[in-house]
C-alpha positions in Angstrom: 22.8 104.0 286.2 24.6 103.7 282.9 28.3 102.9 283.1 30.1 102.9 279.5 33.7 101.9 278.7 35.5 103.9 275.5 38.4 103.0 274.3 40.1 105.2 271.7 42.0 104.3 268.8 42.5 100.7 270.1 45.1 98.9 268.2 45.5 95.7 269.2 42.3 93.1 268.5 42.9 91.3 271.6 43.1 93.8 273.9 38.9 94.4 272.3 38.6 91.0 273.5 40.3 90.9 276.9 38.3 94.5 277.9 34.8 92.8 276.8 35.8 89.7 279.3 36.6 92.6 282.4 33.6 94.2 282.0 31.6 90.9 281.6 33.0 89.4 284.7 32.0 92.8 286.8 28.7 92.8 285.1 29.4 95.5 282.6 27.9 95.2 279.1 28.0 99.4 277.5 31.7 99.3 275.4 32.2 101.4 272.7 35.0 102.0 270.3 36.3 105.0 268.8 37.9 104.5 265.6 39.3 101.3 266.1 42.4 100.1 263.9 40.4 97.4 262.5 37.1 97.9 261.0 35.7 94.4 262.2 37.4 94.6 265.3 34.0 93.0 266.8 34.7 90.4 264.7 38.1 88.8 264.3 39.1 85.7 266.1 41.7 87.1 268.2 39.2 89.5 269.8 36.5 86.6 270.0 38.9 84.3 271.3 40.4 86.3 273.9 36.8 87.5 275.3 36.6 84.3 276.8 32.9 83.7 276.3 32.2 87.2 276.5 30.4 87.2 273.3 27.5 88.7 274.5 29.5 92.2 275.1 31.0 92.5 271.8 27.5 91.6 270.0 26.8 94.9 271.9 29.5 96.3 271.3 29.4 99.9 268.7 31.9 101.8 266.8 31.7 105.2 266.1 34.0 107.7 264.4 34.6 110.4 266.9 34.6 110.7 270.9 31.2 112.6 270.5 29.1 110.0 269.2 30.3 107.8 271.8 29.2 110.4 274.7 25.1 109.8 274.7 23.7 109.4 278.2 26.9 110.7 279.9 27.2 112.8 282.3 30.6 112.3 283.8 33.6 111.5 282.2 36.7 109.6 283.4 39.8 110.1 281.5 42.8 107.1 282.4 45.9 108.1 282.7 49.6 106.9 284.6 51.3 110.6 284.7 48.8 112.8 285.7 48.5 116.3 283.5 50.5 119.3 284.0 46.8 121.0 282.8 43.4 119.1 282.9 41.4 117.8 285.5 42.1 116.6 289.0 43.9 113.6 288.9 42.3 111.0 291.9 42.7 107.6 292.4 39.6 105.5 291.6 38.2 103.9 294.9 38.4 107.5 296.5 37.2 109.4 293.2 34.1 106.7 292.8 33.1 107.3 297.1 33.4 111.2 296.5 31.1 111.0 293.7 28.2 108.6 294.9 28.6 109.5 298.3 28.1 113.2 297.6 24.6 114.9 298.8 24.5 116.3 295.5 22.8 114.6 292.6 24.4 111.2 290.8 25.4 111.5 287.4 22.9 109.5 285.2 25.7 108.2 283.1 29.3 107.2 283.7 32.0 106.9 281.0 35.6 105.7 281.7 38.3 106.6 279.0 41.1 104.4 277.5 43.6 106.0 275.1 45.4 103.7 272.4 48.3 101.6 273.1 50.8 103.1 271.8 50.0 106.9 272.8 47.8 106.9 275.2 45.2 108.9 275.9 45.3 112.8 273.7 45.1 116.0 276.2 42.0 117.3 274.4 40.0 113.8 275.3 41.9 114.5 278.9 40.4 118.2 278.9 37.1 117.0 278.1 36.8 115.2 281.2 35.3 115.4 285.1 38.7 113.4 286.3 41.8 111.7 285.4 41.9 108.3 287.3 45.6 106.8 288.2 45.5 103.8 289.4 48.0 103.3 292.2 51.2 101.0 290.8 54.6 100.7 291.7 56.2 104.3 291.0 59.0 102.5 289.1 56.8 100.3 287.0 53.6 101.8 286.4 52.6 100.3 282.4 49.2 98.2 282.4 47.8 96.2 279.7 44.6 97.8 278.9 42.7 95.1 279.6 44.0 94.8 283.1 43.6 98.2 283.6 39.5 98.1 282.7 39.9 95.2 285.2 40.8 97.4 288.1 38.2 100.2 287.1 35.4 98.0 286.6 36.4 96.1 289.5 36.3 99.5 292.2 33.4 100.6 290.1 31.8 97.5 290.8 32.6 97.4 294.4 31.4 101.6 294.6 28.2 99.6 293.1 27.8 98.1 295.6 29.6 94.8 294.6 28.6 91.2 294.0 28.2 88.7 297.1 30.5 86.2 297.1 29.6 82.8 296.1 29.6 81.0 299.4 31.1 77.3 299.5 28.1 76.9 302.6 25.3 77.0 299.7 26.5 73.6 298.8 27.1 71.7 301.6 24.2 69.8 302.9 23.8 69.9 306.3 23.2 66.0 308.1 19.8 66.1 309.8 19.5 65.3 313.4 18.3 60.9 313.1 22.1 61.5 310.7 23.8 62.8 313.4 22.3 60.3 316.0 22.9 57.3 313.8 26.4 58.3 313.4 26.7 58.6 317.1 25.5 55.1 318.1 27.6 53.8 315.6 30.6 55.5 317.5 29.6 54.4 320.9 29.8 51.0 319.8 33.6 51.4 318.5 34.4 53.3 321.7 33.6 50.6 323.4 34.6 47.9 321.0 38.6 49.5 321.5 37.7 49.3 325.3 37.7 53.5 325.4 34.2 53.6 326.4 33.3 51.6 329.8 29.4 50.8 328.8 28.5 50.6 332.9 30.2 54.1 333.4 29.8 55.9 330.3 30.3 59.3 332.5 29.4 62.0 330.1 31.1 60.9 327.0 28.4 60.8 324.8 26.8 64.0 325.5 29.5 65.5 325.5 30.5 64.3 321.9 26.8 64.9 321.3 26.8 68.9 321.8 30.6 68.8 320.2 28.9 67.3 316.8 26.0 69.9 317.3 28.3 72.6 317.5 30.4 71.3 314.3 27.3 70.7 312.6 28.8 68.2 310.1 27.5 67.7 306.5 26.5 64.2 305.2 29.4 63.8 303.7 31.1 64.0 307.1 28.5 62.3 308.8 29.9 58.9 306.1 33.2 59.6 307.0 32.8 59.4 310.8 30.9 55.9 310.7 33.6 55.0 308.0 35.9 55.4 310.7 33.6 53.6 313.3 32.9 50.8 310.9 37.0 50.6 310.9 37.4 50.7 314.6 34.8 47.7 314.9 36.8 45.9 312.4 40.3 45.9 313.9 38.6 45.1 317.5 37.1 42.0 316.1 40.7 41.2 314.5 42.7 41.4 317.9 40.0 39.0 319.3 40.7 36.4 317.3 
């Protein structure tokens, strides 16, 4: 589904870069600027710096003169506003609106665009009136002012989640589990150390080592953890040796 972010009459170059960054981390790259203050805003130093590596989004971005030119392929328009209008589309929280939009029995839109107004003036009424919904990000009632890039980030996040989201990067993917041979070798080393400090009686071991074996099987230690436990066993053996001198 086409997902477009449209900035109308943006006045600060840095915000354009910040928006590009916010879009990229959520996997979006369709950015259109309508009559920005600077004709070369996509190449300005502040823009590139604030993009923090989202240069591909800037390279693909378009600059147009009118809102009409930014709406090709879009069938559902979402305005953004801090306060509701007396007249115009219904005001909705982003998550609720996205859930209804994608979860309805009707046909899904072919393209969705999110409109953001000027930092100085917000969105013009005539632009809001063209939209199907006016998104209002729930904020502290006493202070609801959001930076443009921050507002885009929140909308982009909620929209990405509505579309299915991204799976979190699990730390377990970086962890190398120890194999059975490594665990067995560590247990033998640990058994020697426990005997050396007189914690384990080799003539009457009972079920200590089998219980430890089961405990480590449940813990599923990684290779690094096995190395640590071997280091502990080695230190125990060295300490026991010094005590016997």
